[in-house]
C-alpha positions as CSV (number, residue, x, y, z in Angstrom):
1,M,-104.5,-6.3,16.9
2,R,-107.2,-4.6,18.4
3,R,-107.1,-2.7,21.7
4,K,-109.6,-0.7,23.8
5,I,-109.0,3.0,24.3
6,K,-109.9,4.3,27.8
7,N,-111.6,7.7,27.8
8,V,-109.4,9.5,29.9
9,F,-111.7,12.5,30.1
10,A,-114.8,10.6,31.3
11,V,-115.0,12.2,34.7
12,T,-118.2,13.2,36.3
13,N,-118.3,16.7,34.9
14,Y,-117.5,15.7,31.2
15,H,-120.5,15.7,29.1
16,C,-119.4,15.2,25.3
17,I,-122.3,14.5,23.2
18,A,-120.3,11.8,21.4
19,C,-118.2,10.1,24.0
20,S,-119.3,10.9,27.5
21,P,-120.7,8.0,29.4
22,H,-122.2,10.3,31.8
23,N,-124.4,12.1,29.0
24,P,-127.8,10.5,29.0
25,I,-128.8,11.9,25.5
26,G,-125.2,11.4,23.8
27,L,-123.8,8.6,21.7
28,N,-121.7,7.2,24.4
29,L,-119.0,5.9,21.9
30,T,-116.2,3.7,22.9
31,F,-113.0,3.4,20.9
32,F,-110.5,1.0,19.7
33,E,-107.1,1.1,18.0
34,E,-106.7,-1.4,15.2
35,D,-103.5,-1.1,13.5
36,N,-103.6,2.1,11.7
37,H,-107.2,2.8,12.4
38,I,-109.3,4.0,15.2
39,T,-112.9,2.5,15.3
40,A,-116.1,2.8,17.1
41,D,-119.3,0.8,16.8
42,W,-122.7,2.7,17.5
43,V,-126.3,1.3,17.6
44,P,-128.7,4.0,16.3
45,Q,-131.8,4.9,18.1
46,T,-135.0,6.6,17.0
47,Q,-134.1,10.0,18.5
48,F,-131.3,10.3,16.0
49,E,-133.3,10.1,13.1
50,G,-134.2,12.7,10.5
51,Y,-136.6,11.1,8.1
52,P,-138.4,8.3,9.8
53,G,-136.1,5.2,9.7
54,I,-133.0,7.2,8.6
55,V,-130.2,8.4,10.8
56,H,-129.8,12.2,10.6
57,G,-126.9,13.3,8.4
58,G,-125.7,15.6,11.3
59,I,-125.4,12.6,13.5
60,Q,-123.5,10.9,10.6
61,A,-121.1,14.0,10.6
62,L,-120.9,13.9,14.5
63,L,-119.7,10.2,14.4
64,L,-117.1,10.9,11.6
65,D,-116.0,14.1,13.5
66,E,-115.5,12.3,16.7
67,I,-113.5,9.2,15.2
68,S,-111.5,11.9,13.6
69,A,-110.7,13.6,16.9
70,W,-109.9,10.4,18.7
71,T,-107.8,9.5,15.6
72,I,-105.6,12.7,16.5
73,Y,-105.5,11.8,20.2
74,I,-104.0,8.3,19.5
75,K,-102.0,8.6,16.2
76,A,-100.9,12.2,16.5
77,K,-100.3,11.9,20.2
78,T,-101.8,15.4,20.9
79,A,-105.1,17.1,21.0
80,G,-106.6,19.6,18.5
81,V,-109.8,20.9,17.1
82,T,-111.6,20.6,13.8
83,S,-110.9,23.4,11.5
84,R,-112.4,21.9,8.4
85,L,-114.9,18.7,8.1
86,S,-116.1,17.8,4.5
87,V,-118.5,14.9,4.4
88,K,-119.6,12.9,1.4
89,Y,-122.9,10.9,2.2
90,K,-122.9,7.9,-0.2
91,K,-125.8,5.8,1.0
92,E,-128.8,6.4,3.2
93,V,-128.2,5.0,6.9
94,V,-131.3,3.1,7.7
95,N,-132.6,2.5,11.2
96,P,-132.9,0.1,13.0
97,Q,-129.6,-1.8,12.4
98,S,-127.4,-3.9,14.8
99,K,-124.5,-1.4,14.6
100,I,-122.7,1.4,12.6
101,T,-119.2,1.4,12.5
102,V,-116.8,4.4,12.0
103,K,-113.1,4.2,11.1
104,G,-110.5,6.9,11.4
105,E,-107.0,7.1,9.7
106,L,-104.3,9.9,10.1
107,V,-103.1,10.8,6.7
108,E,-100.2,13.2,7.6
109,I,-99.2,16.0,9.9
110,K,-98.0,19.1,8.3
111,R,-96.4,21.5,10.9
112,N,-99.4,22.1,13.2
113,L,-102.2,20.6,11.0
114,G,-103.4,17.0,11.3
115,F,-105.4,15.3,8.2
116,V,-107.7,12.6,8.8
117,K,-109.8,10.4,6.6
118,A,-112.8,8.8,8.2
119,A,-115.6,6.4,7.0
120,L,-119.0,5.1,8.4
121,F,-120.2,1.9,7.5
122,N,-123.7,0.1,8.0
123,E,-124.2,-3.3,9.6
124,N,-123.6,-5.0,6.3
125,G,-120.0,-3.3,6.0
126,E,-121.2,-1.0,3.4
127,L,-119.7,2.3,3.0
128,C,-122.5,4.9,3.8
129,A,-120.4,8.3,4.3
130,E,-116.9,9.4,4.3
131,S,-115.1,12.4,5.5
132,E,-111.7,14.3,5.2
133,S,-110.8,16.7,8.1
134,T,-108.2,18.9,9.1
135,F,-107.4,19.6,12.7
136,F,-105.4,22.4,14.1
137,L,-103.0,20.7,16.5
138,F,-102.0,22.0,19.9
139,P,-98.4,21.7,21.0
140,L,-98.2,18.8,23.4
141,E,-97.2,20.9,26.3
142,K,-100.3,23.2,26.1
143,A,-102.6,20.2,25.5
144,V,-101.5,18.7,28.7
145,E,-101.4,22.0,30.7
146,T,-105.0,22.8,29.6
147,G,-106.2,19.4,30.5
148,V,-107.1,18.3,27.1
149,Y,-104.8,15.7,26.8
150,P,-103.2,13.3,29.5
151,K,-99.8,13.6,31.0
152,D,-98.9,10.0,29.8
153,Y,-100.0,8.8,26.5
154,N,-100.2,5.3,28.0
155,Q,-103.2,6.4,30.2
156,F,-105.3,5.8,27.0
157,F,-104.8,2.1,27.4
158,E,-106.0,-0.5,30.0
159,E,-103.1,-2.2,31.9
């Protein structure tokens, strides 16, 4: 089952480089829950290249970090910050292409740490990069109090 995740943070003063719909130079990602994974598709543009015709490795890392963060929101049901991100680049990500897909999966939670594996695939479904990340998780009450997580988890999903 695939269901769209609502970006509950997307108010007018929210400018996340990866997921804000209000950031004109951002990636404007939209997320979906698909069974155990969180996914997003993205169409690369030339301003995100390093070498001509190749998506910059830093942009690939950004995509992997962002899908991991949204995996924490939905699967760990709290917010957190990246404390470690390890990326393995497997295959160049050429541009243009119709879409890049990123997938995140929560591996486990140990006390206040969340562990996520993520992968980036080209338009042909070939694995181009993968990551392992560790997130420092906020206690839910603090995440809600500071505004980095909604009061109700169900706000992430359309009615």
